[in-house]
C-alpha positions as CSV (number, residue, x, y, z in Angstrom):
1,M,66.6,170.5,-48.3
2,P,69.8,172.2,-49.4
3,S,70.7,169.7,-52.1
4,R,67.2,170.0,-53.7
5,S,67.3,173.8,-53.6
6,L,70.7,173.9,-55.3
7,L,69.7,171.4,-57.9
8,F,66.4,173.2,-58.7
9,L,68.3,176.6,-58.9
10,A,70.8,175.1,-61.3
11,L,68.2,173.7,-63.6
12,S,66.2,176.9,-63.5
13,T,69.2,179.0,-64.3
14,F,70.1,176.7,-67.2
15,A,66.5,177.0,-68.5
16,L,66.7,180.8,-68.4
17,A,70.2,180.9,-70.0
18,V,69.2,179.0,-73.1
19,Q,66.5,181.4,-74.1
20,A,68.2,183.8,-76.4
21,D,65.1,185.7,-77.3
22,A,63.6,185.8,-73.8
23,P,61.9,189.0,-72.8
24,A,63.5,191.3,-70.3
25,A,60.6,191.0,-67.9
26,P,61.1,188.5,-65.0
27,E,59.3,185.1,-65.4
28,T,58.7,182.1,-63.2
29,A,61.0,179.1,-63.1
30,E,58.0,177.0,-64.3
31,A,57.7,179.1,-67.5
32,A,61.5,179.1,-68.1
33,A,61.6,175.3,-67.7
34,A,58.7,174.9,-70.1
35,K,60.4,177.0,-72.7
36,A,63.5,174.9,-72.5
37,G,61.4,171.8,-73.1
38,V,61.7,170.6,-69.5
39,S,58.4,170.7,-67.6
40,I,58.4,171.6,-63.9
41,D,57.0,168.1,-63.4
42,D,60.1,166.6,-64.9
43,V,62.2,168.7,-62.5
44,R,60.1,167.6,-59.5
45,T,60.5,163.9,-60.6
46,F,64.2,164.2,-60.8
47,T,64.6,165.8,-57.5
48,A,62.2,163.3,-55.9
49,V,64.3,160.4,-57.2
50,Y,67.5,162.1,-56.1
51,N,66.1,162.5,-52.5
52,L,64.8,159.0,-52.4
53,V,68.2,157.7,-53.2
54,K,69.8,159.9,-50.6
55,Q,67.3,158.8,-47.9
56,A,66.6,155.1,-48.7
57,Y,69.6,153.6,-50.5
58,V,71.2,150.7,-48.6
59,D,74.5,152.7,-48.2
60,D,75.0,156.3,-47.6
61,V,75.7,158.1,-50.9
62,G,77.3,161.5,-51.1
63,D,76.0,164.4,-53.2
64,K,79.1,164.5,-55.3
65,R,78.8,160.8,-56.3
66,L,75.1,161.2,-57.1
67,M,75.7,164.2,-59.2
68,E,78.5,162.6,-61.2
69,A,76.3,159.5,-61.7
70,A,73.5,161.7,-63.0
71,I,75.8,163.5,-65.4
72,K,77.2,160.2,-66.7
73,G,73.7,158.8,-67.1
74,L,72.7,162.0,-69.0
75,L,75.6,161.5,-71.5
76,S,75.5,157.7,-71.8
77,G,71.8,157.9,-72.8
78,L,72.7,160.0,-75.9
79,D,75.0,157.6,-77.8
80,P,77.9,155.2,-77.1
81,H,80.6,157.9,-77.8
82,S,79.5,160.7,-75.5
83,E,80.8,160.5,-72.0
84,Y,81.9,162.4,-68.9
85,L,85.7,162.3,-68.4
86,D,87.5,162.6,-65.1
87,P,91.1,163.8,-65.1
88,R,92.5,160.3,-65.5
89,Q,90.2,159.4,-68.4
90,L,91.0,162.7,-70.1
91,S,94.7,162.0,-69.7
92,D,94.2,158.5,-71.1
93,L,92.4,160.0,-74.1
94,T,95.3,162.4,-74.7
95,E,97.8,159.6,-74.5
96,G,95.9,157.6,-77.0
97,T,96.2,160.3,-79.7
98,S,99.9,160.7,-79.0
99,G,100.5,156.9,-79.4
100,A,102.0,156.1,-76.0
101,Y,100.3,154.5,-72.9
102,D,100.4,151.5,-70.6
103,G,98.0,148.8,-71.4
104,L,97.0,146.0,-73.8
105,G,96.6,147.9,-77.1
106,L,92.8,147.6,-77.4
107,E,90.2,149.9,-78.8
108,V,86.9,149.1,-77.1
109,L,83.3,150.4,-77.1
110,T,80.7,150.1,-74.4
111,I,77.3,149.3,-75.7
112,D,74.4,148.6,-73.3
113,G,76.7,147.5,-70.6
114,V,78.7,145.2,-73.0
115,L,82.4,145.8,-73.7
116,R,82.9,145.1,-77.4
117,V,86.3,145.2,-79.2
118,V,86.5,147.6,-82.1
119,S,90.0,146.5,-83.0
120,P,93.3,145.4,-81.5
121,I,96.3,147.6,-82.4
122,D,99.1,145.9,-84.4
123,D,102.0,144.3,-82.5
124,T,100.5,144.7,-79.0
125,P,99.6,142.2,-76.3
126,A,95.9,142.2,-77.5
127,E,96.8,141.5,-81.1
128,R,99.4,138.9,-80.3
129,G,96.9,137.2,-77.9
130,G,94.3,136.6,-80.6
131,I,91.8,139.4,-79.8
132,K,89.7,140.2,-82.9
133,P,87.3,143.0,-83.9
134,G,83.8,142.2,-82.7
135,D,84.9,140.1,-79.7
136,I,83.0,140.7,-76.5
137,I,84.9,140.9,-73.2
138,T,82.7,139.4,-70.5
139,R,85.1,139.2,-67.5
140,I,88.3,140.9,-66.4
141,D,90.3,138.9,-63.9
142,G,87.2,136.9,-63.1
143,K,85.1,140.0,-62.4
144,A,82.0,140.2,-64.7
145,V,81.5,143.2,-66.9
146,S,78.1,144.8,-66.5
147,S,76.3,148.0,-67.2
148,E,77.0,149.1,-63.6
149,N,80.8,148.8,-63.8
150,V,81.5,149.0,-67.5
151,N,83.5,152.2,-67.2
152,E,85.5,150.9,-64.4
153,S,86.1,147.7,-66.4
154,V,87.7,149.8,-69.2
155,E,90.1,151.2,-66.6
156,L,91.2,147.7,-65.7
157,L,92.6,147.2,-69.2
158,R,95.2,149.7,-68.3
159,G,97.9,149.1,-65.8
160,N,101.6,148.9,-65.0
161,P,103.8,147.3,-67.7
162,G,104.6,143.7,-66.8
163,S,101.4,143.1,-64.9
164,S,99.1,140.3,-66.2
165,V,95.4,140.3,-66.7
166,V,93.0,137.5,-67.7
167,L,90.2,138.5,-70.2
168,T,87.2,136.2,-70.7
169,V,86.3,136.7,-74.3
170,V,83.5,135.5,-76.6
171,H,84.8,135.6,-80.1
172,E,82.4,136.8,-82.8
173,G,80.3,133.9,-84.1
174,E,81.2,131.7,-81.1
175,S,79.1,131.0,-78.0
176,V,81.6,129.6,-75.6
177,P,83.9,132.1,-73.8
178,V,87.6,131.6,-73.6
179,D,90.1,132.9,-71.1
180,I,93.1,134.8,-72.6
181,T,96.0,135.9,-70.4
182,L,97.8,139.0,-71.5
183,K,100.7,141.0,-70.1
184,R,100.4,144.8,-70.1
185,E,103.2,146.7,-71.9
186,K,104.2,150.2,-72.6
187,I,102.3,150.7,-75.8
188,K,104.3,152.8,-78.3
189,V,102.3,152.7,-81.4
190,A,104.1,153.5,-84.7
191,S,101.0,154.5,-86.6
192,V,102.5,154.0,-90.0
193,R,104.5,151.1,-91.4
194,V,105.9,151.0,-94.9
195,R,107.7,148.3,-97.0
196,W,108.0,146.9,-100.5
197,L,105.7,143.9,-101.2
198,E,107.9,143.3,-104.3
199,P,109.7,145.6,-106.7
200,G,107.5,148.5,-107.7
201,Y,104.6,147.7,-105.2
202,A,104.5,149.4,-101.9
203,Y,102.6,148.5,-98.7
204,L,101.4,151.2,-96.4
205,R,99.9,150.2,-93.1
206,V,98.1,152.8,-90.9
207,T,97.2,151.4,-87.5
208,Q,95.5,154.6,-86.1
209,F,95.4,158.3,-86.8
210,Q,97.6,160.1,-84.3
211,E,98.9,163.7,-84.2
212,D,101.8,163.0,-86.5
213,S,100.5,160.2,-88.7
214,G,100.3,162.3,-91.8
215,G,103.9,163.5,-91.5
216,E,105.1,160.0,-90.6
217,L,103.5,158.6,-93.7
218,K,105.2,161.2,-95.9
219,R,108.6,160.7,-94.4
220,K,108.5,156.9,-94.5
221,L,107.2,156.8,-98.1
222,A,109.8,159.2,-99.3
223,K,112.5,157.1,-97.6
224,L,111.2,153.9,-99.2
225,R,111.2,155.3,-102.7
226,G,114.6,156.8,-102.2
227,K,116.1,158.5,-105.2
228,D,114.2,156.5,-107.7
229,A,110.8,158.2,-107.7
230,S,109.7,156.5,-110.9
231,S,109.9,152.9,-109.4
232,L,106.4,153.0,-107.8
233,R,103.9,150.9,-109.8
234,G,101.2,150.6,-107.2
235,V,100.3,151.0,-103.5
236,V,98.3,148.9,-101.0
237,L,96.9,151.1,-98.2
238,D,96.0,148.8,-95.3
239,L,93.3,150.3,-93.0
240,R,92.1,147.0,-91.5
241,S,91.4,147.1,-87.7
242,N,92.1,150.8,-87.7
243,P,89.9,152.2,-85.0
244,G,90.3,155.8,-86.2
245,G,91.7,158.8,-84.2
246,L,92.1,162.4,-85.1
247,L,90.0,163.9,-87.9
248,T,92.9,166.2,-88.9
249,S,95.2,163.3,-89.4
250,A,92.7,161.5,-91.6
251,V,92.3,164.6,-93.7
252,E,96.1,164.9,-94.1
253,I,96.6,161.3,-95.1
254,S,93.7,161.4,-97.6
255,D,95.3,164.5,-99.1
256,A,98.5,162.6,-99.6
257,F,96.8,160.6,-102.3
258,L,94.7,163.3,-103.9
259,D,95.3,166.3,-106.1
260,S,91.9,167.8,-105.7
261,G,88.4,167.2,-104.5
262,V,86.4,167.3,-101.3
263,I,87.8,164.9,-98.6
264,V,85.0,165.1,-95.9
265,T,82.4,167.5,-94.6
266,T,80.9,167.6,-91.1
267,R,77.5,169.0,-90.2
268,G,76.0,169.6,-86.7
269,R,73.6,171.9,-84.9
270,L,76.2,174.6,-84.2
271,N,77.7,176.8,-87.0
272,D,81.3,176.0,-86.1
273,T,80.6,172.2,-86.6
274,D,79.7,172.8,-90.3
275,L,83.1,172.2,-91.9
276,S,84.5,171.1,-95.3
277,F,88.0,169.8,-96.0
278,S,89.4,169.7,-99.6
279,A,92.6,168.2,-101.1
280,T,95.5,170.3,-102.1
281,P,97.6,169.7,-105.3
282,G,100.3,167.1,-104.9
283,D,99.8,163.3,-104.9
284,L,102.7,161.7,-103.2
285,T,102.4,158.6,-105.3
286,D,102.1,160.4,-108.6
287,G,98.8,158.8,-109.4
288,A,100.0,155.2,-108.9
289,P,97.2,152.6,-108.8
290,L,95.8,152.3,-105.2
291,V,94.0,149.5,-103.4
292,I,92.6,150.2,-99.9
293,L,92.1,147.2,-97.6
294,V,89.3,147.5,-95.0
295,D,87.4,145.2,-92.6
296,R,84.8,145.3,-89.8
297,G,87.4,147.0,-87.5
298,T,87.9,149.9,-89.9
299,A,86.2,152.7,-88.1
300,S,85.7,156.5,-87.7
301,A,88.7,158.4,-89.1
302,A,89.8,155.3,-91.1
303,E,86.4,155.4,-92.8
304,I,86.9,159.0,-93.7
305,V,90.0,158.1,-95.6
306,A,88.3,155.1,-97.3
307,G,85.3,157.2,-98.2
308,A,87.4,160.1,-99.6
309,L,89.5,157.8,-101.8
310,K,86.5,155.8,-103.0
311,D,84.2,158.8,-103.8
312,N,87.0,160.6,-105.6
313,H,87.7,157.5,-107.7
314,R,91.3,157.5,-106.5
315,G,91.4,153.8,-105.4
316,L,89.6,150.5,-105.2
317,I,88.2,149.4,-101.8
318,L,88.8,145.8,-101.0
319,G,87.7,143.7,-98.0
320,Q,84.6,143.7,-95.7
321,K,82.0,146.4,-94.9
322,T,83.5,148.9,-92.4
323,F,82.3,149.5,-88.8
324,G,80.1,152.5,-89.5
325,K,81.1,155.2,-87.0
326,G,80.2,158.4,-88.9
327,S,80.1,160.9,-86.0
328,V,82.5,163.5,-84.7
329,Q,83.3,163.9,-81.0
330,T,84.5,167.1,-79.4
331,V,86.2,167.3,-76.0
332,L,84.8,170.2,-74.1
333,P,86.9,171.0,-70.9
334,L,85.2,171.7,-67.6
335,E,86.6,172.9,-64.3
336,D,88.9,170.8,-62.0
337,G,90.3,168.9,-64.9
338,H,87.1,167.2,-66.0
339,A,85.7,167.3,-69.5
340,V,82.8,166.2,-71.6
341,K,83.4,164.2,-74.8
342,L,80.3,165.0,-76.8
343,T,79.1,164.0,-80.3
344,T,78.7,167.3,-82.1
345,A,78.5,166.4,-85.8
346,R,78.0,163.8,-88.4
347,Y,80.6,163.5,-91.2
348,Y,79.8,162.9,-94.9
349,T,81.9,161.5,-97.6
350,P,82.5,163.5,-100.8
351,A,79.4,162.0,-102.4
352,D,77.4,163.6,-99.4
353,I,76.8,160.1,-97.9
354,S,76.6,159.6,-94.2
355,I,78.0,156.1,-93.3
356,Q,76.7,156.3,-89.7
357,A,75.6,152.8,-88.6
358,T,75.9,151.6,-92.2
359,G,79.6,151.6,-93.0
360,I,81.4,151.7,-96.3
361,T,80.7,148.8,-98.7
362,P,83.9,147.7,-100.5
363,D,84.1,147.7,-104.3
364,I,85.2,144.1,-104.1
365,E,84.0,142.2,-101.0
366,L,86.2,139.4,-99.5
367,R,85.3,136.7,-97.0
368,D,87.2,136.4,-93.8
369,L,89.5,133.6,-94.9
370,K,93.1,132.6,-94.2
371,L,95.7,130.9,-96.4
372,A,97.2,127.7,-95.2
373,V,100.1,125.6,-96.4
374,R,98.9,122.5,-98.2
375,D,99.7,119.4,-96.3
376,A,101.2,117.3,-99.1
377,A,104.6,116.0,-100.1
378,P,106.5,118.2,-102.6
379,S,106.4,117.2,-106.2
380,L,109.8,116.3,-107.7
381,I,108.8,117.3,-111.2
382,T,107.1,120.7,-111.5
383,S,108.0,121.7,-115.1
384,E,109.6,120.5,-118.3
385,R,112.9,121.7,-117.0
386,D,112.8,119.0,-114.3
387,L,112.6,116.1,-116.8
388,P,115.8,114.2,-117.4
389,N,117.5,115.0,-120.8
390,H,114.9,117.7,-121.5
391,L,115.5,119.9,-124.6
392,K,117.3,123.0,-123.5
393,G,115.2,126.1,-123.8
394,E,116.6,129.3,-125.4
395,N,115.6,131.3,-122.4
396,E,116.0,128.6,-119.8
397,K,118.8,130.3,-117.8
398,T,116.9,133.6,-117.7
399,E,113.7,131.9,-116.4
400,A,115.7,130.2,-113.7
401,V,117.1,133.4,-112.4
402,A,113.6,135.0,-112.4
403,A,112.2,132.1,-110.4
404,N,114.8,132.6,-107.7
405,T,113.9,136.2,-107.3
406,E,110.1,135.7,-107.2
407,A,108.4,137.0,-104.1
408,P,107.4,134.3,-101.6
409,P,103.7,133.5,-101.2
410,L,101.7,135.7,-98.9
411,D,100.0,134.2,-95.9
412,D,97.6,137.0,-95.7
413,Y,94.6,136.2,-97.9
414,A,93.2,139.8,-98.3
415,L,96.7,141.2,-98.9
416,N,97.4,138.5,-101.5
417,E,94.1,139.4,-103.3
418,A,95.0,143.1,-103.1
419,V,98.3,142.5,-104.8
420,H,96.6,140.6,-107.6
421,V,94.1,143.4,-108.1
422,L,96.8,146.1,-107.9
423,K,98.9,144.3,-110.6
424,A,95.9,144.2,-112.9
425,M,95.3,147.9,-112.3
426,A,99.0,148.7,-113.0
427,L,99.0,146.6,-116.1
428,R,95.9,148.4,-117.5
429,K,97.4,151.8,-116.7
430,S,100.7,150.9,-118.6
431,E,98.9,149.6,-121.7
432,P,99.2,151.9,-124.7
433,A,96.0,153.5,-125.9
434,V,94.4,151.7,-128.9
435,P,93.6,154.2,-131.6
436,V,89.9,154.2,-132.7
437,P,89.5,154.2,-136.5
438,A,87.9,157.3,-137.8
439,K,84.6,156.9,-139.6
440,G,84.7,157.9,-143.2
């Protein structure tokens, strides 16, 4: 049969090509296949199954569809991040790194036919609709997600802005699915947000690592600080629910807080995958105390940043153990606009630790809690100053002014704790050194 002959020829040619030290003398296809680790029996089994599907499957299946399915199966059997990309999927991947696309704002992962949420992106339909890291999407518009259609299901998350979609979701720790109706939007993700928490304490939120995330962080932090560069007493770097992105952007943002030291190394089977990235002089925050917030949705490139700052003793990690994606994917283009996204290396933190499947353990672990307003009537008397005819204090007026300018309570438990820790770090840094008496 022509299809069998072509397939056998392709496999035999591949087997011959991978033998760098093969002798010049001709050899049989069986010997070449054996050298490549594939026996001729394996090749026969594959072609036999291929032909059985062609001949006996309930519907007529074209050679092109079968070959694409074989390629997808080859890659999906390696790990959850290696995959065969058609032109549309390749375009979607490129759009994701640029920060603009049509959809819901979800980072998802397909594992054994299950569609699991890595994280929702800030201020997108998914985040506003209550989607959380670890959620499992079981149905999309009533259609069940299965191992047979999981890739097509991912495509259904995209769509024209304004169109609606119903996701059936099982929240992590729950057993009963819920339906969540979301409306697709033009997702334009500003990957960096910056503001003052209160005077002297800055908040930097990085939602994902896009092409210009490093430059965006530098520009926005410089604008926040303005002319008074000495006003910065501490920084909270929020990497919660950050699904990752470009390795180069993660390196650039890590470098923004470091003067020296290794940021990350990568190691793979090929020589050009063995890389090491180091910091350059110049800390944008001038060594201000740093607290890094992480959670179970902190993944990939975000873990590179957390690991670099932790191992270089530049900041304190606060929150929950991270996702644990410690591998590097490379997009390898093919003909006709197709490509292969292939896992080519593992990355290692400056302490030479691989966090693949283990994640980064915070220095201070926090439970997943929320702050709530206490349901109680306000007290009319909260201090001595509220008592009738109280003795006037010498500094009473000053204290009243300070009370009016105090920052409002934070409704974010983890961020609230981060501010407390940051203030303690800033206080310790500002304390004068106590001289140690010399021994006589």
